[in-house]
Structures are given as structure tokens and as C-alpha cells.
N, C-alpha and C positions, 0 to 999 in steps of 0.2 A: 886746923879745924877747931877754932876756939869760939864757938857760937854760944850765945846765951840761950838756954832752953827755958821756955815758959813752963809754968806749973801744969798747964793743961797738957802740953807735950810730954812732960815727965810722967804724968799720970797715965797717959795712953801707952807710953813705952813700957812702964812697969806692969801694967795690967794686960796689955794686948800684944806688945812687941812693935816692931817698926811698920808692920803691915796689918791692917784691920780687914776682916771679912765683912760682908754685908750684915751678918748676924751681930758682929761686934759693934759695928756702926749703929745698928738699930738699938742696941743696949745703951750706947752712949747718948743717943738722941731721944731715948724713951719712946720708941715707936716700934712697929713691927718691921721685920725684914722686907715684907712685901710693900709696905708703905714707903720705905727708903727706895726700893727698886723702882716703884712707880713715879716717885717724885723726881728721881734722877732721869728717868726715861722721858718725862714730860718737859722738864726744864722750864717750868713756868715761874719758879721762885729763884731769887738770887742765891739762896742757900743751896738749892739743887744744882745750879750751874757751877757754883764753887766746888761742890762735892764731886761733880762729874770731872772737874779738872784734876782732882786728887785720885781719880780712878786709874788703876793699873791692871792690865789683864795679862796673866801668865798662863798661856794655854787656854783652857776653858774656864779657869778660875778668875774671879774678880776680887781685887784687893784695893785698899785705899791707904795712901801714905799717911802715917800717923802725924808727921810734921805738918803736912798740908791740912789735915783735918783739924789739928790743934789751931792752926792759923785761922781757919774758917770760924771755929768756935770763939776764939779770942776776938776776932774782928767783929763778929756778931754781937758780942757782949759790950763792945765799946762804941758801936755805931749809933746813929741817930735813932730815936724812937720810931716805931712803925708809922705813926700818923704824920711824921715829918719827911718820910722817905718818899720819893717819887715812885709811881707804879710803872709797869711796863710801857704804858702809853705816855708816861712823862707827867701825868697829872697827880698832884699830891692828894692824899686821902683826907687831908684836913678840910673841914667844911668851910665854904666861903663866908666872908663876913656879910652879915645882913643888917640892913638899916631898918629901924622901926618907923622912920619918917617916910610918909608917902609923898612922892614928888609929883604925882599926876593929880590934876584937879578932879 
């Protein structure tokens, strides 16, 4: 088990341990626990889908694996800017090129 641990994963391990609660995840994401809960329930954003994959349920309690959360955070920091990413419908958020030349008489 000789894996390299990212700085994000190391931070999460030292501050929260191997499993994060929704409250801990909200602290890391700088949002409210209810906001995290709703985002994961709706699954409209790629971040929410990735976080739902890190979700583990032990009885009635919900936890998130620190390793997978760190991967989501690290991947989000190194991915393309928002305007270059395709949306759920596959359309880019970047505005189409417009020509100033009128082609109709």
C-alpha cells in the first residue's frame, strides 16, 4: 500500500479523518450542510455526481470517503475552465462566434 497521497487528501485526513460527515464536507466546500445535501440529491452538476459516488452510508449515518473527496477537489482544480466545459445537454457555455459582415442584401 505505497500510494502517493495528495496534499488535499493529507489535509482532509489530518483535520477530519478518513470519513467526512455532511457538516465536514460543507466546511470544506464553504457552503451549508443543507446546500451540500440538496446538490447531491439533485445531481445536476458534475461535482454533485462525483460527491455522490464518494458517499457511504453506515446505518442511518451518511459519510464521504476523504480519498474520493480529495480526488474530486483535485480534479476540479485541474480541469478545464467552466466556459469550455460542455453542459448536461452537451452544449458549450462559450458564446458562438458572430460575424459583423451582413451576408443578406
